[in-house]
C-alpha positions as a LaTeX table, in Angstrom:
\begin{tabular}{lrrr}
\hline
Residue & $x$ (\AA) & $y$ (\AA) & $z$ (\AA) \\
\hline
Met1 & $-61.37$ & $-17.48$ & 17.17 \\
Asp2 & $-60.07$ & $-13.91$ & 16.87 \\
Ser3 & $-60.15$ & $-12.81$ & 13.19 \\
Thr4 & $-57.59$ & $-10.02$ & 13.74 \\
Leu5 & $-54.85$ & $-12.58$ & 13.92 \\
Phe6 & $-55.89$ & $-14.01$ & 10.59 \\
Ile7 & $-56.21$ & $-10.55$ & 9.00 \\
Thr8 & $-52.81$ & $-9.50$ & 10.39 \\
Glu9 & $-51.13$ & $-12.63$ & 8.97 \\
Ser10 & $-53.00$ & $-12.21$ & 5.68 \\
Leu11 & $-51.62$ & $-8.63$ & 5.27 \\
Arg12 & $-48.13$ & $-9.65$ & 6.25 \\
Glu13 & $-48.23$ & $-12.23$ & 3.47 \\
Val14 & $-49.57$ & $-9.75$ & 0.93 \\
Leu15 & $-46.85$ & $-7.27$ & 1.74 \\
Lys16 & $-44.15$ & $-10.04$ & 1.54 \\
Thr17 & $-45.54$ & $-11.21$ & $-1.89$ \\
Leu18 & $-45.43$ & $-7.51$ & $-3.18$ \\
Val19 & $-41.93$ & $-7.16$ & $-2.10$ \\
Glu20 & $-40.96$ & $-10.28$ & $-3.79$ \\
Val21 & $-42.87$ & $-9.55$ & $-7.07$ \\
Leu22 & $-41.10$ & $-6.02$ & $-7.17$ \\
Leu23 & $-37.71$ & $-7.53$ & $-6.72$ \\
Leu24 & $-38.38$ & $-10.20$ & $-9.46$ \\
Val25 & $-39.77$ & $-7.60$ & $-11.81$ \\
Leu26 & $-36.75$ & $-5.44$ & $-11.39$ \\
Leu27 & $-34.50$ & $-8.41$ & $-11.93$ \\
Val28 & $-36.32$ & $-9.42$ & $-15.12$ \\
Val29 & $-36.12$ & $-5.83$ & $-16.38$ \\
Phe30 & $-32.49$ & $-5.60$ & $-15.57$ \\
Leu31 & $-31.81$ & $-8.97$ & $-17.55$ \\
Phe32 & $-33.69$ & $-7.70$ & $-20.58$ \\
Leu33 & $-32.30$ & $-4.15$ & $-20.59$ \\
Gly34 & $-28.71$ & $-5.09$ & $-19.54$ \\
Thr35 & $-28.38$ & $-2.10$ & $-17.11$ \\
Phe36 & $-29.63$ & $-1.23$ & $-13.79$ \\
Arg37 & $-29.92$ & 2.27 & $-14.91$ \\
Ala38 & $-32.42$ & 1.34 & $-17.47$ \\
Thr39 & $-34.83$ & 0.05 & $-15.04$ \\
Gly40 & $-35.74$ & 3.55 & $-13.80$ \\
Ala41 & $-33.63$ & 3.59 & $-10.63$ \\
Arg42 & $-32.08$ & 6.96 & $-11.34$ \\
Gly43 & $-31.71$ & 8.17 & $-7.73$ \\
Arg44 & $-32.84$ & 11.78 & $-6.90$ \\
Gly45 & $-32.85$ & 12.94 & $-10.35$ \\
Gly46 & $-36.26$ & 11.34 & $-11.21$ \\
Trp47 & $-37.33$ & 10.54 & $-14.70$ \\
Gln48 & $-35.58$ & 12.74 & $-17.25$ \\
\hline
\end{tabular}
């Protein structure tokens, strides 16, 4: 069995999970703080 297929699929699952977790964290922070701006998504301005 070729292990590269297993590794490729594993990495794909890890990346998918990271994206899901990031979205979930942003949603929870949004729900607790009440504004999307408070989540740190301020565009090009960065942190001020």
